C-alpha positions as CSV (number, residue, x, y, z in Angstrom):
1,M,93.3,91.3,88.5
2,D,93.9,87.8,90.2
3,T,93.4,87.0,93.9
4,R,97.0,87.4,94.9
5,S,97.3,90.7,93.0
6,K,94.3,92.0,94.8
7,A,95.6,90.8,98.1
8,A,98.9,92.6,97.2
9,D,97.0,95.8,96.7
10,S,94.9,95.6,99.8
11,L,98.0,95.0,101.9
12,G,99.4,98.3,100.4
13,R,96.5,99.9,101.8
14,I,97.2,98.8,105.5
15,D,98.6,101.5,107.6
16,P,102.4,102.3,106.9
17,G,104.8,100.4,108.7
18,N,102.6,97.5,109.4
19,K,105.0,94.6,110.0
20,I,102.7,91.9,108.9
21,A,101.8,93.4,105.7
22,I,105.5,94.2,104.7
23,A,106.4,90.6,105.4
24,A,103.6,89.3,103.3
25,L,104.4,91.6,100.5
26,V,108.3,90.6,100.7
27,Q,107.1,87.0,100.5
28,L,105.3,87.7,97.5
29,L,108.3,89.5,95.7
30,Q,110.3,86.4,96.7
31,S,107.8,83.7,95.6
32,N,108.4,81.7,92.6
33,H,104.6,80.9,92.5
34,V,103.2,84.5,91.5
35,D,102.9,86.1,88.3
36,D,104.6,89.3,87.1
37,D,101.5,91.4,87.9
38,T,101.3,90.3,91.4
39,R,105.0,90.9,91.8
40,R,104.5,94.5,90.3
41,Q,101.7,95.0,92.7
42,A,103.5,93.9,95.7
43,A,106.5,96.3,94.8
44,S,104.1,99.1,94.4
45,S,102.3,98.2,97.7
46,L,105.7,98.1,99.6
47,G,106.6,101.6,98.2
48,Q,103.6,103.0,99.8
49,I,104.1,101.4,103.3
50,L,107.7,101.2,103.9
51,Q,108.9,103.4,106.6
52,D,112.0,102.1,108.2
53,N,115.7,100.7,107.3
54,K,115.0,97.3,108.7
55,H,112.3,96.8,106.2
56,R,114.0,98.4,103.5
57,F,116.9,96.0,104.1
58,E,114.6,93.0,103.6
59,V,113.1,94.6,100.5
60,V,116.5,95.3,99.0
61,E,117.6,91.8,99.7
62,A,114.6,90.2,98.1
63,L,114.9,92.3,94.9
64,S,118.7,91.6,94.6
65,G,118.0,88.1,93.5
66,Y,116.4,89.2,90.3
67,W,118.8,89.4,87.2
68,R,116.1,91.9,85.6
69,L,114.0,94.4,87.6
70,D,111.0,95.7,85.9
71,D,110.1,99.4,86.2
72,E,108.0,98.9,89.4
73,N,110.8,96.8,91.1
74,Y,113.5,99.3,90.0
75,N,111.6,102.3,91.6
76,L,111.1,100.4,94.7
77,A,114.9,99.7,94.7
78,W,115.7,103.3,94.0
79,E,113.3,104.5,96.8
80,C,115.0,102.3,99.1
81,A,118.6,103.4,98.1
82,Q,117.5,106.9,98.6
83,N,116.5,106.3,102.1
84,M,119.2,104.0,103.3
85,T,122.9,104.7,103.8
86,Y,125.1,103.5,101.3
87,P,126.7,100.8,103.4
88,D,123.2,99.4,104.5
89,F,122.0,99.3,100.8
90,F,125.4,97.6,99.7
91,Q,125.1,95.0,102.3
92,A,121.5,94.2,101.5
93,W,122.1,94.0,97.8
94,H,124.9,91.8,98.2
95,Q,123.7,89.7,101.0
96,H,123.3,86.6,99.2
97,N,126.8,86.9,97.8
98,L,128.1,87.4,101.2
99,A,126.2,84.3,102.4
100,T,127.6,82.2,99.5
101,R,131.2,83.3,100.3
102,A,130.9,82.5,103.9
103,M,129.4,79.1,103.3
104,Q,132.4,78.5,100.8
105,S,135.0,79.5,103.4
106,L,133.5,77.5,106.0
107,K,133.4,74.4,103.7
108,R,137.2,75.0,102.9
109,I,138.0,75.2,106.7
110,L,136.3,71.9,107.3
111,F,137.7,70.2,104.4
112,T,141.2,71.1,105.3
113,R,140.6,70.0,109.0
114,I,139.3,66.6,107.8
115,I,142.3,66.0,105.8
């Protein structure tokens, strides 16, 4: 187990709902510089300490960027889905799509006004 994976495990042992631990684990999920084991450990630790929908929203948003979820990430997404309203989960899962569409709309508006 490498240092980052051990850190993810330790963060999971911190008291449930700890905002700093949750933010660090979400950052590990989103990082391109960690291996799959570390990402799995971060997902497992998040499953242990998540308590409110604000943090679940952030986790679902982070997970939605992956085209393939392994078992640990899938279980975490499922746990979040079971504890969130459908509209909240839907918005979190599709947040990156909404931001992309909003940016495209803004570019079209600006382009038509320039012309």
